[in-house]
ChimeraX commands (.cxc) that place a marker at each C-alpha (Angstrom):
marker #1 position 8.44,11.00,-11.69 radius 0.5
marker #1 position 8.16,8.06,-9.29 radius 0.5
marker #1 position 8.49,4.46,-10.35 radius 0.5
marker #1 position 6.31,1.70,-8.88 radius 0.5
marker #1 position 9.45,0.28,-7.26 radius 0.5
marker #1 position 10.12,3.58,-5.47 radius 0.5
marker #1 position 6.55,3.77,-4.14 radius 0.5
marker #1 position 6.84,0.15,-2.98 radius 0.5
marker #1 position 10.08,0.99,-1.15 radius 0.5
marker #1 position 8.52,4.04,0.53 radius 0.5
marker #1 position 5.58,1.95,1.77 radius 0.5
marker #1 position 7.92,-0.81,3.01 radius 0.5
marker #1 position 10.00,1.75,4.93 radius 0.5
marker #1 position 6.95,2.92,6.87 radius 0.5
marker #1 position 4.94,-0.28,7.18 radius 0.5
marker #1 position 6.01,-3.85,7.97 radius 0.5
marker #1 position 4.43,-5.61,4.99 radius 0.5
marker #1 position 4.41,-9.31,4.25 radius 0.5
marker #1 position 3.75,-8.71,0.56 radius 0.5
marker #1 position 3.35,-5.78,-1.82 radius 0.5
marker #1 position 2.49,-5.73,-5.51 radius 0.5
marker #1 position 2.67,-2.32,-7.11 radius 0.5
marker #1 position 2.08,-1.12,-10.67 radius 0.5
marker #1 position 1.70,2.32,-12.16 radius 0.5
marker #1 position 2.65,4.93,-14.72 radius 0.5
marker #1 position 4.56,7.41,-12.56 radius 0.5
marker #1 position 1.53,9.31,-11.26 radius 0.5
marker #1 position -1.26,6.75,-10.91 radius 0.5
marker #1 position -0.55,3.55,-9.00 radius 0.5
marker #1 position -2.36,0.33,-8.08 radius 0.5
marker #1 position -1.24,-1.62,-5.03 radius 0.5
marker #1 position -1.94,-4.87,-3.23 radius 0.5
marker #1 position -0.58,-4.50,0.31 radius 0.5
marker #1 position -0.56,-7.36,2.82 radius 0.5
marker #1 position 0.23,-6.39,6.40 radius 0.5
marker #1 position -0.47,-7.93,9.81 radius 0.5
marker #1 position -0.98,-4.42,11.19 radius 0.5
marker #1 position -4.26,-4.27,9.24 radius 0.5
marker #1 position -5.90,-6.82,11.55 radius 0.5
marker #1 position -8.98,-5.33,13.22 radius 0.5
marker #1 position -8.84,-2.14,11.16 radius 0.5
marker #1 position -11.46,-0.87,8.72 radius 0.5
marker #1 position -10.61,-0.30,5.08 radius 0.5
marker #1 position -10.41,3.46,5.73 radius 0.5
marker #1 position -8.02,2.93,8.65 radius 0.5
marker #1 position -5.85,0.64,6.53 radius 0.5
marker #1 position -5.66,3.20,3.74 radius 0.5
marker #1 position -4.87,5.97,6.22 radius 0.5
marker #1 position -1.98,3.87,7.51 radius 0.5
marker #1 position -0.57,3.49,3.99 radius 0.5
marker #1 position -0.96,7.25,3.41 radius 0.5
marker #1 position 0.90,7.81,6.66 radius 0.5
marker #1 position 3.73,5.56,5.46 radius 0.5
marker #1 position 3.98,7.58,2.24 radius 0.5
marker #1 position 3.88,10.89,4.13 radius 0.5
marker #1 position 4.36,14.05,2.06 radius 0.5
marker #1 position 4.95,12.01,-1.09 radius 0.5
marker #1 position 1.23,11.24,-1.14 radius 0.5
marker #1 position 0.44,14.95,-1.46 radius 0.5
marker #1 position 3.32,15.98,-3.68 radius 0.5
marker #1 position 4.33,13.09,-5.94 radius 0.5
marker #1 position 1.64,10.39,-5.97 radius 0.5
marker #1 position -1.47,11.71,-7.71 radius 0.5
marker #1 position -3.58,8.58,-7.33 radius 0.5
marker #1 position -3.17,5.33,-5.42 radius 0.5
marker #1 position -5.73,2.56,-5.75 radius 0.5
marker #1 position -5.23,0.04,-2.95 radius 0.5
marker #1 position -6.31,-3.40,-1.92 radius 0.5
marker #1 position -5.23,-3.76,1.72 radius 0.5
marker #1 position -5.37,-7.22,3.23 radius 0.5
marker #1 position -4.30,-9.03,6.38 radius 0.5
marker #1 position -2.13,-12.13,5.81 radius 0.5
marker #1 position -5.18,-14.29,6.56 radius 0.5
marker #1 position -7.36,-12.45,4.02 radius 0.5
marker #1 position -4.59,-12.77,1.41 radius 0.5
marker #1 position -4.29,-16.52,1.99 radius 0.5
marker #1 position -8.07,-16.94,1.69 radius 0.5
marker #1 position -8.00,-15.11,-1.67 radius 0.5
marker #1 position -5.27,-17.40,-2.97 radius 0.5
marker #1 position -7.38,-20.52,-2.44 radius 0.5
marker link #1:1,2 radius 0.2
marker link #1:2,3 radius 0.2
marker link #1:3,4 radius 0.2
marker link #1:4,5 radius 0.2
marker link #1:5,6 radius 0.2
marker link #1:6,7 radius 0.2
marker link #1:7,8 radius 0.2
marker link #1:8,9 radius 0.2
marker link #1:9,10 radius 0.2
marker link #1:10,11 radius 0.2
marker link #1:11,12 radius 0.2
marker link #1:12,13 radius 0.2
marker link #1:13,14 radius 0.2
marker link #1:14,15 radius 0.2
marker link #1:15,16 radius 0.2
marker link #1:16,17 radius 0.2
marker link #1:17,18 radius 0.2
marker link #1:18,19 radius 0.2
marker link #1:19,20 radius 0.2
marker link #1:20,21 radius 0.2
marker link #1:21,22 radius 0.2
marker link #1:22,23 radius 0.2
marker link #1:23,24 radius 0.2
marker link #1:24,25 radius 0.2
marker link #1:25,26 radius 0.2
marker link #1:26,27 radius 0.2
marker link #1:27,28 radius 0.2
marker link #1:28,29 radius 0.2
marker link #1:29,30 radius 0.2
marker link #1:30,31 radius 0.2
marker link #1:31,32 radius 0.2
marker link #1:32,33 radius 0.2
marker link #1:33,34 radius 0.2
marker link #1:34,35 radius 0.2
marker link #1:35,36 radius 0.2
marker link #1:36,37 radius 0.2
marker link #1:37,38 radius 0.2
marker link #1:38,39 radius 0.2
marker link #1:39,40 radius 0.2
marker link #1:40,41 radius 0.2
marker link #1:41,42 radius 0.2
marker link #1:42,43 radius 0.2
marker link #1:43,44 radius 0.2
marker link #1:44,45 radius 0.2
marker link #1:45,46 radius 0.2
marker link #1:46,47 radius 0.2
marker link #1:47,48 radius 0.2
marker link #1:48,49 radius 0.2
marker link #1:49,50 radius 0.2
marker link #1:50,51 radius 0.2
marker link #1:51,52 radius 0.2
marker link #1:52,53 radius 0.2
marker link #1:53,54 radius 0.2
marker link #1:54,55 radius 0.2
marker link #1:55,56 radius 0.2
marker link #1:56,57 radius 0.2
marker link #1:57,58 radius 0.2
marker link #1:58,59 radius 0.2
marker link #1:59,60 radius 0.2
marker link #1:60,61 radius 0.2
marker link #1:61,62 radius 0.2
marker link #1:62,63 radius 0.2
marker link #1:63,64 radius 0.2
marker link #1:64,65 radius 0.2
marker link #1:65,66 radius 0.2
marker link #1:66,67 radius 0.2
marker link #1:67,68 radius 0.2
marker link #1:68,69 radius 0.2
marker link #1:69,70 radius 0.2
marker link #1:70,71 radius 0.2
marker link #1:71,72 radius 0.2
marker link #1:72,73 radius 0.2
marker link #1:73,74 radius 0.2
marker link #1:74,75 radius 0.2
marker link #1:75,76 radius 0.2
marker link #1:76,77 radius 0.2
marker link #1:77,78 radius 0.2
marker link #1:78,79 radius 0.2
marker link #1:79,80 radius 0.2
view
C-alpha cells in the first residue's frame, strides 16, 4: 500500500513541481500540485501530465487521485 509521501515522491520524480501537498489513505489520494509546466494547459492536460509522471503506478497502485493543479501564479493568487 502506498503512502502519501511515496506518491508525492513519484510525482516529483516525473514533474518539476514548486509545491505539492498530498494526503490519502493508501488507495485514495488528494493532491495540490503547483508546477510552472501547467502554464497554458487545460485542466485535463494538467491531469494527464500528472498521470504521466505516475506512470504504471496510476493503473496498478493508485485507485483514486483527486487533484488541484495550479501554476505558480494561480497558487499565489489563491494565497491572497
